[in-house]
Kinemage of the C-alpha trace (Angstrom):
@kinemage 1
@onewidth
@group {chain A} dominant
@subgroup {mainchain}
@vectorlist {calphas} color= white
{ca met a 1} P 0.676 -23.378 4.022
{ca met a 2} L -0.815 -19.929 5.078
{ca lys a 3} L 1.479 -17.138 6.140
{ca ser a 4} L 0.045 -13.739 7.382
{ca leu a 5} L 1.284 -10.570 8.170
{ca ile a 6} L -1.033 -8.177 10.236
{ca val a 7} L -0.129 -4.440 10.053
{ca gly a 8} L -1.557 -1.446 11.807
{ca ala a 9} L -1.826 1.955 10.646
{ca lys a 10} L -3.259 5.393 11.408
{ca gly a 11} L -4.125 8.443 9.421
{ca lys a 12} L -6.737 10.762 7.836
{ca ile a 13} L -9.248 8.508 5.681
{ca arg a 14} L -10.947 11.030 3.161
{ca gln a 15} L -12.714 8.467 0.884
{ca val a 16} L -13.077 4.815 2.106
{ca glu a 17} L -13.751 3.421 -1.354
{ca ser a 18} L -10.554 5.083 -2.946
{ca leu a 19} L -8.420 3.620 -0.100
{ca val a 20} L -9.894 0.387 -0.324
{ca asn a 21} L -9.394 0.111 -4.009
{ca ser a 22} L -5.892 1.331 -3.795
{ca val a 23} L -4.797 -1.215 -1.217
{ca asn a 24} L -6.684 -4.050 -3.067
{ca glu a 25} L -5.035 -3.221 -6.408
{ca trp a 26} L -1.689 -2.999 -4.752
{ca ala a 27} L -2.283 -6.374 -3.208
{ca lys a 28} L -3.640 -7.931 -6.272
{ca glu a 29} L -0.677 -7.130 -8.098
{ca arg a 30} L 1.423 -8.751 -5.602
{ca lys a 31} L -0.889 -11.921 -5.724
{ca leu a 32} L -1.832 -11.377 -1.905
{ca phe a 33} L -5.068 -11.659 0.060
{ca ile a 34} L -5.827 -8.376 1.739
{ca gln a 35} L -8.507 -7.305 4.107
{ca ile a 36} L -8.740 -3.979 5.979
{ca phe a 37} L -10.416 -3.571 9.315
{ca asp a 38} L -11.725 -0.840 11.492
{ca gly a 39} L -8.677 -0.730 13.919
{ca asp a 40} L -10.847 0.695 16.827
{ca lys a 41} L -12.573 -2.756 16.955
{ca val a 42} L -9.756 -5.212 16.314
{ca cys a 43} L -9.289 -7.105 19.434
{ca gly a 44} L -5.813 -8.593 18.670
{ca gly a 45} L -4.033 -10.476 15.827
{ca leu a 46} L -5.675 -13.885 16.721
{ca his a 47} L -9.075 -12.104 16.158
{ca leu a 48} L -8.281 -11.573 12.631
{ca val a 49} L -6.371 -14.757 11.883
{ca ser a 50} L -9.268 -16.683 13.280
{ca ala a 51} L -11.686 -14.879 11.167
{ca leu a 52} L -9.745 -15.840 8.021
{ca glu a 53} L -9.494 -19.364 9.153
{ca his a 54} L -13.322 -19.755 9.607
{ca ala a 55} L -13.835 -17.991 6.324
{ca leu a 56} L -11.623 -20.343 4.626
{ca arg a 57} L -13.456 -23.352 6.207
{ca ala a 58} L -16.836 -21.770 5.011
{ca phe a 59} L -15.755 -21.630 1.480
{ca arg a 60} L -14.352 -25.230 1.602
{ca glu a 61} L -17.547 -26.580 3.015
{ca asn a 62} L -19.853 -24.381 0.682
{ca arg a 63} L -21.197 -22.602 3.712
{ca asn a 64} L -20.007 -19.176 2.761
{ca ser a 65} L -22.376 -16.127 2.924
{ca ala a 66} L -20.223 -13.669 0.964
{ca phe a 67} L -19.122 -14.174 -2.727
{ca thr a 68} L -15.408 -13.323 -1.785
{ca leu a 69} L -13.085 -14.512 0.739
{ca glu a 70} L -12.551 -11.004 1.801
{ca leu a 71} L -15.993 -10.218 2.647
{ca glu a 72} L -16.512 -13.539 4.225
{ca thr a 73} L -13.272 -12.885 6.528
{ca leu a 74} L -14.810 -9.403 7.361
{ca leu a 75} L -18.123 -11.135 8.301
{ca tyr a 76} L -16.369 -13.328 10.672
{ca ala a 77} L -14.280 -10.735 12.099
{ca ser a 78} L -17.427 -8.652 12.774
{ca gly a 79} L -19.266 -11.393 14.737
{ca lys a 80} L -22.444 -10.557 12.596
{ca arg a 81} L -24.797 -12.613 10.439
{ca gln a 82} L -25.194 -10.157 7.754
{ca ile a 83} L -22.770 -8.735 5.282
{ca ser a 84} L -24.016 -5.247 5.536
{ca glu a 85} L -23.837 -5.359 9.270
{ca ala a 86} L -20.260 -6.634 8.925
{ca ile a 87} L -19.334 -3.638 6.702
{ca glu a 88} L -20.919 -1.264 8.969
{ca his a 89} L -19.337 -2.873 12.179
{ca met a 90} L -15.809 -3.673 11.024
{ca gly a 91} L -15.214 -1.743 7.856
{ca ile a 92} L -13.046 1.215 7.919
{ca lys a 93} L -14.422 4.754 8.173
{ca glu a 94} L -13.692 8.129 6.914
{ca gly a 95} L -12.310 10.723 9.450
{ca lys a 96} L -9.068 12.079 11.102
{ca asn a 97} L -6.752 9.971 13.106
{ca arg a 98} L -8.545 6.759 12.082
{ca ser a 99} L -6.929 3.385 13.058
{ca val a 100} L -6.913 0.710 10.519
{ca val a 101} L -5.580 -2.979 10.540
{ca leu a 102} L -4.558 -4.730 7.279
{ca leu a 103} L -4.261 -8.607 6.980
{ca phe a 104} L -1.945 -9.683 4.238
{ca thr a 105} L -1.816 -13.409 3.632
{ca phe a 106} L -0.055 -15.730 1.313
{ca leu a 107} L -2.587 -18.489 0.389
{ca pro a 108} L -1.307 -20.630 -2.462
{ca ser a 109} L -4.309 -22.927 -2.287
{ca glu a 110} L -6.703 -19.898 -3.054
{ca gly a 111} L -4.446 -18.304 -5.860
{ca phe a 112} L -2.817 -15.755 -3.386
{ca asn a 113} L 0.699 -16.911 -3.980
{ca gly a 114} L 2.932 -13.786 -4.066
{ca lys a 115} L 5.368 -12.826 -1.354
{ca leu a 116} L 4.519 -11.016 1.737
{ca pro a 117} L 5.585 -7.423 1.486
{ca thr a 118} L 8.893 -6.134 3.077
{ca asn a 119} L 8.605 -3.197 5.519
{ca gly a 120} L 9.834 -0.809 2.841
{ca glu a 121} L 7.133 -1.643 0.556
{ca leu a 122} L 4.521 -1.461 3.268
{ca glu a 123} L 5.685 1.790 4.400
{ca glu a 124} L 5.602 3.123 0.805
{ca met a 125} L 2.175 1.803 0.090
{ca leu a 126} L 0.686 3.100 3.415
{ca ile a 127} L 2.047 6.473 2.681
{ca ser a 128} L 0.693 6.522 -0.790
{ca val a 129} L -2.858 6.070 0.908
{ca gly a 130} L -2.325 8.706 3.645
{ca leu a 131} L -1.537 6.253 6.373
{ca asn a 132} L 1.446 5.801 8.890
{ca arg a 133} L 2.436 2.525 10.230
{ca asn a 134} L 1.139 2.035 13.787
{ca asp a 135} L 1.295 -1.638 15.007
{ca lys a 136} L -0.237 -0.700 18.247
{ca thr a 137} L -3.589 -0.389 16.514
{ca ile a 138} L -3.557 -4.423 16.288
{ca glu a 139} L -3.536 -4.725 20.123
{ca gly a 140} L -6.600 -5.462 21.873
{ca asn a 141} L -7.741 -3.708 24.927
{ca thr a 142} L -11.045 -3.171 27.114
{ca glu a 143} L -11.958 0.016 25.130
{ca lys a 144} L -11.803 -1.954 21.821
{ca ala a 145} L -13.624 -4.780 23.305
{ca lys a 146} L -16.492 -2.607 24.311
{ca ala a 147} L -16.537 -0.866 20.812
{ca phe a 148} L -16.591 -4.320 19.211
{ca gly a 149} L -19.689 -5.006 21.057
{ca ile a 150} L -18.634 -7.164 24.125
{ca thr a 151} L -20.353 -6.053 27.304
{ca glu a 152} L -18.901 -5.039 30.519
{ca lys a 153} L -20.276 -7.930 32.304
{ca glu a 154} L -18.484 -10.255 29.732
{ca ile a 155} L -15.193 -8.458 30.068
{ca glu a 156} L -15.473 -8.731 33.912
{ca ser a 157} L -16.037 -12.464 33.544
{ca val a 158} L -12.456 -13.081 32.353
{ca pro a 159} L -8.919 -12.240 33.301
{ca lys a 160} L -7.704 -8.912 31.704
{ca asn a 161} L -5.157 -10.904 29.407
{ca lys a 162} L -8.245 -13.017 28.076
{ca thr a 163} L -10.363 -10.144 26.576
{ca glu a 164} L -9.292 -11.255 23.101
{ca asp a 165} L -10.892 -14.647 23.773
{ca leu a 166} L -14.306 -13.076 23.774
{ca ala a 167} L -13.790 -11.773 20.274
{ca leu a 168} L -12.782 -15.226 19.247
{ca glu a 169} L -15.934 -16.470 20.765
{ca arg a 170} L -17.958 -13.929 18.456
{ca val a 171} L -16.089 -15.067 15.360
{ca ala a 172} L -16.867 -18.782 16.120
{ca met a 173} L -20.529 -17.790 16.767
{ca val a 174} L -21.110 -16.608 13.274
{ca asp a 175} L -21.242 -20.287 12.220
{ca val a 176} L -24.119 -20.797 14.672
{ca leu a 177} L -25.751 -17.353 13.578
{ca lys a 178} L -25.425 -18.532 9.828
{ca ser a 179} L -27.196 -21.861 10.536
């Protein structure tokens, strides 16, 4: 059984590699799956959960492009075919007031069998890497959809409350792109 916790945060990111390593180590100690995304391109929680589900399926069916579940999840979340493009598109960036979204998941079948963190544990970890919790960064909107690469024409073709569905289509299209 998969259980996920999606957490938004904002803050100054000085060194991407250092932040990623710190968060990965924190999650590894707790036996949790973790992936960090550029919050400016996350179109909602379902966007990330769908990417993880597609990545898990790709691994089960030996269709994965990446060597790790984390990178395969990033690949699907980005809607891109190439890992380097996925990192450039959905990976976190250095700078002031950056938005990030973290996906923590309990996946016993994959060896990630620790407990999901408490709010206190999350706050402590986020502060230790220079971030402050801000779950509004998870929410999708038209601006984020455009940053993600969805065109104005596509956005106009769906009701405002269905913009996240366009990101879900891109996640699903990765399977076609990889073929």
